[in-house]
KOLRO-923645 format. One record per residue (C-alpha): x, y negated, z negated; residue number from 1; residue in three letters. Coordinates in Angstrom, 3 decimals. Layout:
<lumpas>
+----------+----------+----------+-----+------+
!       c1 !       c2 !       c3 !  nr ! rest !
+----------+----------+----------+-----+------+
!        X !        Y !        Z ! NUM !  ALA !
...
+----------+----------+----------+-----+------+
</lumpas>
This chain:
<lumpas>
+----------+----------+----------+-----+------+
!       c1 !       c2 !       c3 !  nr ! rest !
+----------+----------+----------+-----+------+
!   91.779 ! -101.956 ! -116.293 !   1 !  MET !
!   95.463 ! -102.756 ! -116.230 !   2 !  ALA !
!   97.525 ! -102.262 ! -119.331 !   3 !  ILE !
!  100.198 ! -104.905 ! -119.082 !   4 !  LEU !
!  103.428 ! -104.047 ! -120.865 !   5 !  LYS !
!  105.425 ! -107.094 ! -119.787 !   6 !  ASN !
!  104.220 ! -110.521 ! -118.786 !   7 !  SER !
!  106.921 ! -110.958 ! -116.135 !   8 !  VAL !
!  108.797 ! -108.252 ! -114.241 !   9 !  LEU !
!  111.879 ! -108.792 ! -112.121 !  10 !  ARG !
!  111.085 ! -109.383 ! -108.470 !  11 !  GLY !
!  107.396 ! -110.093 ! -109.053 !  12 !  ALA !
!  105.919 ! -112.775 ! -106.831 !  13 !  ARG !
!  103.010 ! -113.436 ! -109.170 !  14 !  LEU !
!  102.904 ! -113.254 ! -112.942 !  15 !  HIS !
!  100.183 ! -111.813 ! -115.157 !  16 !  ALA !
!   99.439 ! -112.567 ! -118.803 !  17 !  GLY !
!   99.761 ! -110.107 ! -121.703 !  18 !  ARG !
!   97.056 ! -107.720 ! -122.847 !  19 !  ARG !
!   97.335 ! -105.693 ! -125.992 !  20 !  ALA !
!   97.042 ! -101.933 ! -125.634 !  21 !  LEU !
!   94.667 ! -101.969 ! -128.599 !  22 !  LYS !
!   92.275 ! -104.331 ! -126.786 !  23 !  LYS !
!   92.380 ! -102.215 ! -123.622 !  24 !  CYS !
!   91.588 !  -99.053 ! -125.556 !  25 !  ARG !
!   88.691 ! -100.784 ! -127.318 !  26 !  ALA !
!   87.304 ! -102.007 ! -123.986 !  27 !  ALA !
!   87.402 !  -98.495 ! -122.518 !  28 !  GLN !
!   84.718 !  -97.367 ! -124.937 !  29 !  GLY !
!   83.917 !  -93.892 ! -126.154 !  30 !  ALA !
!   81.925 !  -92.946 ! -123.039 !  31 !  ALA !
!   84.853 !  -93.487 ! -120.656 !  32 !  CYS !
!   86.136 !  -89.985 ! -119.875 !  33 !  ARG !
!   88.621 !  -90.765 ! -117.110 !  34 !  ARG !
!   90.473 !  -93.845 ! -115.920 !  35 !  VAL !
!   92.434 !  -94.806 ! -112.840 !  36 !  VAL !
!   95.187 !  -97.338 ! -113.423 !  37 !  ILE !
!   96.205 !  -99.275 ! -110.301 !  38 !  VAL !
!   99.561 ! -101.028 ! -110.239 !  39 !  THR !
!   98.786 ! -104.734 ! -109.809 !  40 !  PRO !
!  100.368 ! -106.497 ! -106.839 !  41 !  SER !
!  102.114 ! -108.897 ! -109.213 !  42 !  VAL !
!  104.534 ! -106.087 ! -110.119 !  43 !  TYR !
!  105.636 ! -105.199 ! -106.603 !  44 !  GLY !
!  106.842 ! -101.597 ! -106.524 !  45 !  THR !
!  107.571 ! -101.499 ! -110.271 !  46 !  ASP !
!  104.981 !  -98.960 ! -111.427 !  47 !  ASN !
!  106.265 !  -98.785 ! -115.011 !  48 !  SER !
!  103.264 ! -100.599 ! -116.498 !  49 !  SER !
!  100.875 !  -98.174 ! -114.814 !  50 !  SER !
!  102.989 !  -95.262 ! -116.020 !  51 !  LEU !
!  102.911 !  -96.767 ! -119.536 !  52 !  PHE !
!   99.100 !  -96.876 ! -119.327 !  53 !  GLY !
!   98.830 !  -93.320 ! -117.997 !  54 !  ILE !
!  101.009 !  -91.991 ! -120.797 !  55 !  LYS !
!   99.145 !  -94.051 ! -123.412 !  56 !  ALA !
!   95.791 !  -92.699 ! -122.202 !  57 !  ARG !
!   96.978 !  -89.127 ! -121.703 !  58 !  GLY !
!   95.599 !  -86.366 ! -119.484 !  59 !  ALA !
!   92.424 !  -88.307 ! -118.658 !  60 !  THR !
!   94.308 !  -91.008 ! -116.730 !  61 !  ALA !
!   95.521 !  -91.108 ! -113.145 !  62 !  ARG !
!   97.438 !  -93.813 ! -111.332 !  63 !  GLY !
!   97.667 !  -95.575 ! -107.992 !  64 !  VAL !
!  101.256 !  -96.659 ! -107.253 !  65 !  ALA !
!  102.667 !  -99.371 ! -105.055 !  66 !  VAL !
!  105.490 !  -97.894 ! -102.982 !  67 !  ILE !
!  107.566 !  -98.970 !  -99.989 !  68 !  ASP !
!  109.852 !  -97.324 !  -97.428 !  69 !  ASP !
!  112.668 !  -97.178 ! -100.000 !  70 !  ARG !
!  110.566 !  -94.975 ! -102.303 !  71 !  THR !
!  112.047 !  -91.485 ! -101.992 !  72 !  THR !
!  110.188 !  -88.199 ! -101.851 !  73 !  GLU !
!  111.857 !  -87.263 ! -105.163 !  74 !  ALA !
!  110.403 !  -90.425 ! -106.731 !  75 !  GLN !
!  106.966 !  -89.503 ! -105.360 !  76 !  LEU !
!  107.368 !  -86.006 ! -106.849 !  77 !  ASP !
!  108.080 !  -87.593 ! -110.235 !  78 !  THR !
!  105.094 !  -89.915 ! -109.866 !  79 !  MET !
!  102.897 !  -86.916 ! -109.025 !  80 !  GLN !
!  104.087 !  -85.099 ! -112.164 !  81 !  ALA !
!  103.394 !  -88.270 ! -114.181 !  82 !  ASP !
!   99.774 !  -88.465 ! -112.979 !  83 !  GLY !
!   99.809 !  -90.710 ! -109.920 !  84 !  PHE !
!   97.384 !  -89.576 ! -107.201 !  85 !  ARG !
!   97.261 !  -92.531 ! -104.853 !  86 !  GLY !
!   99.239 !  -95.339 ! -103.293 !  87 !  MET !
!   98.347 !  -98.943 ! -102.639 !  88 !  ARG !
!   99.164 ! -100.963 !  -99.542 !  89 !  ILE !
!   98.969 ! -104.719 ! -100.043 !  90 !  ASN !
!   98.501 ! -106.405 !  -96.701 !  91 !  LEU !
!   96.779 ! -109.486 !  -98.146 !  92 !  ALA !
!   99.439 ! -111.126 ! -100.301 !  93 !  THR !
!  102.235 ! -109.613 !  -98.201 !  94 !  ASP !
!  100.992 ! -111.914 !  -95.435 !  95 !  GLY !
!  100.301 ! -109.146 !  -92.919 !  96 !  VAL !
!   97.785 ! -110.669 !  -90.515 !  97 !  ASN !
!   98.930 ! -108.953 !  -87.346 !  98 !  ASP !
!   96.716 ! -105.955 !  -86.545 !  99 !  ALA !
!   99.628 ! -104.045 !  -84.963 ! 100 !  LYS !
!  101.737 ! -104.427 !  -88.131 ! 101 !  ALA !
!   98.767 ! -103.426 !  -90.298 ! 102 !  GLY !
!   98.137 ! -100.337 !  -88.170 ! 103 !  ARG !
!  101.812 !  -99.342 !  -88.417 ! 104 !  MET !
!  101.891 !  -99.719 !  -92.220 ! 105 !  ARG !
!   98.617 !  -97.834 !  -92.685 ! 106 !  PHE !
!   99.718 !  -95.018 !  -90.342 ! 107 !  THR !
!  103.055 !  -94.682 !  -92.181 ! 108 !  ALA !
!  101.216 !  -94.518 !  -95.527 ! 109 !  ALA !
!   98.823 !  -91.842 !  -94.290 ! 110 !  ILE !
!  101.720 !  -89.776 !  -92.915 ! 111 !  GLU !
!  103.489 !  -89.873 !  -96.291 ! 112 !  ARG !
!  100.396 !  -89.156 !  -98.376 ! 113 !  MET !
!   98.742 !  -86.401 !  -96.330 ! 114 !  THR !
!  100.933 !  -83.561 !  -97.648 ! 115 !  ALA !
!  100.357 !  -84.761 ! -101.217 ! 116 !  ARG !
!   96.611 !  -85.266 ! -100.820 ! 117 !  GLY !
!   96.943 !  -88.727 ! -102.380 ! 118 !  TRP !
!   94.424 !  -91.498 ! -101.796 ! 119 !  HIS !
!   95.465 !  -94.611 !  -99.881 ! 120 !  VAL !
!   94.054 !  -97.847 ! -101.244 ! 121 !  GLN !
!   94.252 ! -101.010 !  -99.155 ! 122 !  LEU !
!   94.236 ! -104.553 ! -100.458 ! 123 !  TYR !
!   93.570 ! -106.688 !  -97.426 ! 124 !  THR !
!   91.135 ! -108.945 !  -95.572 ! 125 !  THR !
!   87.949 ! -108.039 !  -93.740 ! 126 !  LEU !
!   89.618 ! -108.926 !  -90.452 ! 127 !  ALA !
!   92.381 ! -106.377 !  -91.074 ! 128 !  MET !
!   89.887 ! -103.706 !  -92.139 ! 129 !  ILE !
!   88.016 ! -104.277 !  -88.880 ! 130 !  SER !
!   91.283 ! -104.028 !  -86.926 ! 131 !  ALA !
!   92.255 ! -100.663 !  -88.468 ! 132 !  ILE !
!   88.749 !  -99.265 !  -88.951 ! 133 !  ARG !
!   89.331 !  -96.351 !  -86.575 ! 134 !  ASP !
!   92.468 !  -95.278 !  -88.453 ! 135 !  LEU !
!   90.692 !  -95.442 !  -91.816 ! 136 !  VAL !
!   87.792 !  -93.354 !  -90.512 ! 137 !  LEU !
!   90.148 !  -90.748 !  -89.048 ! 138 !  ALA !
!   92.418 !  -90.543 !  -92.103 ! 139 !  ALA !
!   92.885 !  -86.980 !  -93.384 ! 140 !  PRO !
!   93.045 !  -88.278 !  -96.973 ! 141 !  VAL !
!   90.604 !  -90.567 !  -98.783 ! 142 !  PRO !
!   91.215 !  -94.204 !  -97.880 ! 143 !  ALA !
!   89.454 !  -97.241 !  -99.258 ! 144 !  GLY !
!   89.785 ! -100.954 !  -99.582 ! 145 !  SER !
!   89.845 ! -103.804 ! -102.017 ! 146 !  THR !
!   89.103 ! -106.939 ! -100.079 ! 147 !  ILE !
!   89.644 ! -110.590 ! -100.786 ! 148 !  ARG !
!   86.148 ! -111.657 !  -99.740 ! 149 !  ARG !
!   82.733 ! -110.215 ! -100.514 ! 150 !  PRO !
!   81.100 ! -108.215 !  -97.764 ! 151 !  GLY !
!   78.798 ! -105.324 !  -96.954 ! 152 !  ARG !
!   80.082 ! -101.781 !  -96.810 ! 153 !  PHE !
!   79.015 !  -98.492 !  -95.290 ! 154 !  ALA !
!   80.266 !  -95.097 !  -96.417 ! 155 !  ARG !
!   81.975 !  -93.113 !  -93.658 ! 156 !  ALA !
!   83.304 !  -89.774 !  -94.832 ! 157 !  GLY !
!   85.879 !  -90.436 !  -97.530 ! 158 !  ALA !
!   86.116 !  -94.144 !  -96.643 ! 159 !  ALA !
!   84.150 !  -97.327 !  -97.275 ! 160 !  TRP !
!   84.186 !  -99.626 !  -94.273 ! 161 !  ILE !
!   83.247 ! -103.294 !  -94.061 ! 162 !  ALA !
!   80.291 ! -103.764 !  -91.710 ! 163 !  THR !
+----------+----------+----------+-----+------+
</lumpas>
């Protein structure tokens, strides 16, 4: 569940509506022990809303950040200290349809995240998942996908693969 601090952030390609922190906390319910807050694609690489949510929730929250090649190792260190434990690659709304480009971006993400032990979450199409399936299966860190179309999945090690 995203906790949205601002309705529009600079540089965002899409815009999300507001949600009150109070409503988000109420929706979490008493039985929810841990949460993972994923930076929505609408915010680009601005992870401040996810950080806001992590801090609001406290020690029981972790985050998945959107980063790019300009994100420094020092920034990743800070994110780690703040509770982030994964990164998100958005190949769907970034318009990456070329399998070679998708493979390069996924490989670069895995190389950066392996030493940290972070998860790599993909937002992409079934066609792209099929094109990089071998890389996902061989990834030394957990890798998974959010897809734009419903499909069937099979668990393969730490990954879920569209079948």
